[in-house]
C-alpha positions in Angstrom: 45.9 201.4 29.7 46.6 198.1 31.5 43.8 198.5 33.9 41.4 199.1 31.0 42.6 195.9 29.3 42.2 193.8 32.4 38.7 195.2 33.0 37.8 194.4 29.4 39.2 190.9 29.8 37.3 190.2 32.9 34.0 191.4 31.3 34.6 189.1 28.4 35.2 186.1 30.8 32.0 186.8 32.7 29.9 187.3 29.5 31.3 184.1 28.0 30.7 182.1 31.2 27.1 183.4 31.3 26.4 182.5 27.6 28.0 179.1 27.9 26.1 178.2 31.0 22.8 179.3 29.5 23.5 177.3 26.3 24.4 174.2 28.4 21.4 174.4 30.7 19.0 175.0 27.8 20.4 171.9 26.0 21.5 173.9 23.0 24.7 173.2 21.1 27.7 174.8 22.7 30.0 177.0 20.6 31.8 175.3 17.8 35.3 175.8 19.2 34.3 174.6 22.7 35.6 171.1 23.7 33.3 168.3 24.6 32.6 168.2 28.3 30.7 166.3 30.9 29.3 169.0 33.1 28.7 172.8 33.4 31.6 173.4 35.7 34.1 171.6 33.6 32.6 173.4 30.6 33.2 176.7 32.3 36.7 175.8 33.1 37.4 175.1 29.4 36.0 178.4 28.5 38.3 180.1 30.9 41.2 178.3 29.4 40.2 179.5 26.0 39.9 183.1 27.4 43.4 182.7 28.8 44.8 181.6 25.5 43.1 184.5 23.6 44.3 187.1 26.2 47.7 188.8 25.7 48.1 189.2 29.5 51.1 187.2 31.0 49.2 186.4 34.3 48.7 182.6 34.8 45.0 182.0 35.6 44.6 178.3 35.0 46.9 175.5 33.9 44.3 173.1 32.5 44.5 171.9 29.0 41.1 172.3 27.3 41.7 169.3 25.1 42.3 167.0 28.2 39.0 168.0 29.8 37.1 165.9 27.4 38.4 162.7 29.0 37.9 164.0 32.6 34.7 162.7 34.5 32.2 165.2 35.8 33.2 166.7 39.2 30.0 165.7 41.1 30.4 162.1 40.0 34.1 162.1 40.9 33.3 163.6 44.4 30.7 160.9 44.9 33.4 158.2 44.2 35.8 159.9 46.6 33.1 160.0 49.3 32.1 156.4 48.7 35.7 155.3 48.9 36.2 157.3 52.1 33.2 155.7 53.7 34.3 152.3 52.7 37.8 152.9 54.1 36.3 154.2 57.3 34.0 151.2 57.7 36.9 148.9 57.1 39.0 150.8 59.7 36.2 150.6 62.3 35.8 146.9 61.7 39.5 146.3 62.0 39.7 148.3 65.2 36.8 146.3 66.6 38.4 143.0 65.6 41.7 144.2 67.2 39.9 145.4 70.4 38.2 142.0 70.7 41.5 140.2 70.0 43.3 142.3 72.6 40.6 141.7 75.2 40.7 138.0 74.4 44.4 137.9 74.9 44.2 139.8 78.1 41.5 137.4 79.4 43.6 134.4 78.3 46.6 135.8 80.2 44.6 136.3 83.3 43.1 132.7 83.0 46.7 131.4 82.6 48.0 133.3 85.6 45.1 131.9 87.7 45.6 128.4 86.5 49.4 128.6 87.1 48.8 130.0 90.6 46.3 127.2 91.4 48.7 124.5 90.2 51.6 126.0 92.2 49.6 126.3 95.4 48.0 122.8 94.9 51.1 120.8 94.0 54.2 122.8 94.9 53.7 124.9 98.0 52.3 128.2 99.4 52.3 130.5 102.4 49.6 130.0 105.0 48.4 131.9 108.0 47.9 129.5 111.0 46.3 130.2 114.3 44.8 128.4 117.3 46.0 127.1 120.6 46.5 123.4 119.7 50.1 123.8 118.6 51.3 126.1 121.4 54.2 126.6 122.1 55.5 125.7 118.6 53.1 128.1 117.0 51.4 131.1 118.7 47.7 131.2 119.3 47.3 134.7 117.8 48.5 133.4 114.4 51.7 133.0 112.4 52.7 132.8 108.7 54.3 129.5 107.6 55.6 127.9 104.5 53.9 124.7 103.3 55.7 122.2 101.2 53.4 120.1 99.1 55.8 119.0 96.4 57.9 116.6 98.6 54.9 114.8 99.9 53.3 114.4 96.4 56.6 113.0 95.1 57.1 110.7 98.0 53.9 110.1 100.0 55.7 107.5 102.1 58.4 110.0 103.1 56.7 111.3 106.2 58.8 111.0 109.4 57.9 111.0 113.0 57.8 114.6 114.3 56.9 116.2 111.0 54.5 119.1 111.1 51.8 118.3 108.6 48.6 119.9 107.2 45.7 117.7 106.4 42.0 117.8 105.9 40.1 117.4 109.1 38.4 114.0 109.4 35.6 116.0 111.4 35.1 118.7 108.8 36.0 118.4 105.2 36.2 122.1 104.6 38.8 122.7 107.3 42.6 122.2 107.1 44.4 121.5 110.3 48.0 121.3 111.5 49.3 118.6 113.7 52.5 116.7 114.5 53.1 113.1 113.3 53.5 110.8 116.3 53.2 107.4 114.6 53.6 105.9 111.2 51.9 102.8 109.8 52.8 99.7 111.9 54.0 101.8 115.0 52.8 101.1 118.5 51.6 104.4 120.0 50.2 105.4 123.3 46.6 106.3 122.8 46.6 109.3 125.2 49.7 110.2 127.1 47.6 112.7 129.2 45.2 110.1 130.3 42.2 112.3 129.5 40.6 110.2 126.7 42.1 106.8 127.5 44.4 105.3 130.2 48.0 106.3 129.6 48.9 102.7 129.6 46.7 101.9 126.6 48.5 101.4 123.3 47.5 100.8 119.7 48.9 99.8 116.4 48.7 102.4 113.6 47.0 100.6 110.6 48.5 100.5 107.1 47.9 103.7 105.1 47.3 105.8 108.3 49.3 108.0 110.6 48.8 109.0 114.3 48.9 112.7 114.9 48.8 114.9 118.0 48.9 118.5 118.9 51.8 120.0 120.8 49.4 121.4 123.3 47.8 118.1 124.0 45.6 119.4 126.8 43.3 121.3 124.4 44.0 119.6 121.1 41.6 117.5 119.0 43.7 114.9 117.2 44.0 111.1 116.7 42.9 110.7 120.4 39.6 112.0 119.2 39.1 110.7 115.7 41.6 107.9 115.6 44.4 107.3 112.9 44.3 109.7 110.0 44.4 108.4 106.4 47.5 109.4 104.6 45.2 110.4 101.7 44.0 113.3 103.7 47.5 114.7 104.1 48.2 117.9 102.1 51.7 118.8 102.8 54.4 119.6 105.5 55.2 122.8 107.3 58.9 123.9 106.6 59.4 127.2 108.4 57.9 130.2 110.1 58.4 133.5 108.3 56.2 135.9 110.3 56.6 137.4 112.9 60.1 138.2 111.6 61.6 138.1 115.0 60.4 134.5 115.5 61.3 133.2 112.0 62.7 129.7 112.2 62.8 126.3 110.5 60.7 123.7 112.2 62.4 120.7 113.8 61.1 117.2 114.8 60.3 117.4 118.5 59.5 113.8 119.2 61.3 110.9 120.9 61.1 107.4 119.6 61.2 104.6 122.2 62.5 101.3 120.8 
């Protein structure tokens, strides 16, 4: 008996849906007891609700109130609004991500530029590690090359603080793109022997170091190009002083002042 009632109820629902859909599509007036609706699907839902109310079955089919459907928008229009809102949110999200990516890249670039500038300032004004090579400073420095620490801060703070015997780095007077290392032999006002070896000038010839200049010489004077070749070096060309050797590790040491001053 219950199966027969259920089958009759389903047949009634289907026939009512068909008649209501036909009446809606043909622009005829819907049944008198049907609520005002905005679309066919909403109208069908309201009919189903009425069928549920008229049925004596206890099964819950739909929980919509037919009277509340008159105030609901049509489903296609509502879905269009949802799609439009979703597309707008997606566009805003993509724009935000693009702005965030650009901001992140800009910050990374700024950090790299700051690091480069800080490194340049440190090397230029404080000090750095250099690899030096050549025969002109043998035996103090090996011809094959050594790693040394250069101090530029002390000289920049006190340019007149150079002392005889200091190992200095300066721009070569013969080539502006080369930095050379020599030992200070004479300060401004000193009387120095032009060439103790007698190769470039008699060993008895002396000269006075002019103001604002220094006299430099290589420890391996026999094969060194220094003040004997290009004369006194302007102090403005000096870059810094060499403090210590750090490589090779077995030869690490702090440089001394290997010079004798004759009064």
